[in-house]
C-alpha positions, 0 to 999 in steps of 0.5 A: 595149688595152695601155700602148702599143698597142691591137687591136680585132675587127671585126664583118667575116668575115676581115682583121677586125682594127685596130690603133694605138699604138707600133709599134716592137718588131713590136706593130703587125705588118709593119714599122711603126715609127712611131705610128699614130693611127689604127685600121689593118687587120693585113694580114697574116691576109687570110684568117682571121676573128679571134674574140678578142684579147689583149695584152701590153705589148709583144705581142699574141695573136689567136684564130682562128676555127678554134681556133688562136692567132698571135701578134706582137711582141716575144719577150723573155721568150718570150712569142710560144709559139714560138722567134724564130731569130737572123740567120744569123752571130748566136750572140746578140741584141744589145742593140738586136736583140731577139728581134721576130716582126714579122708573127703566126705560129701558136703551134703546139707543145702547140697543134697538135691543140687546139681553143682557146676564149681566150686571155690575155697579160701583159707576159712570160707569155701563156696560152690554154685549150681546154675541158679544158686551159690552156696557159701559156708565158713568163717565170714571176713566179708567175702561170702556176701553175708553178716555173720558167721554160716555154719552148716551142719549135716 
């Protein structure tokens, strides 16, 4: 649960995420931009079983049974774990045209061959871990345990 949206993992074998809250910025997946008062399914991961979620103010991380991390929402702080491509012909995102990933996308980069066992999210950063390693990305205000800004791309 975050300030603007809630994500619940159900006991169903697959397609087991339910979301509600303010849909702006891709928080609820898909093209939902309005407020969704009832918990409704996330249809974009139909064959995946989610075992854990972490929600930041404007983004969500979901951990699959297979140890894969999916993310979606606003990527203003590079907290999704990948670069969102700009529209062809645009050199940058405008004020109203924020970097948004509206459907779940697998985080790869340094996680390609890893089996992730946990996820965490804040407003401007994300983290996940295996049994032996910790991975962090996003804007670092000291919470990532590193100096500077960490930005992943795939």
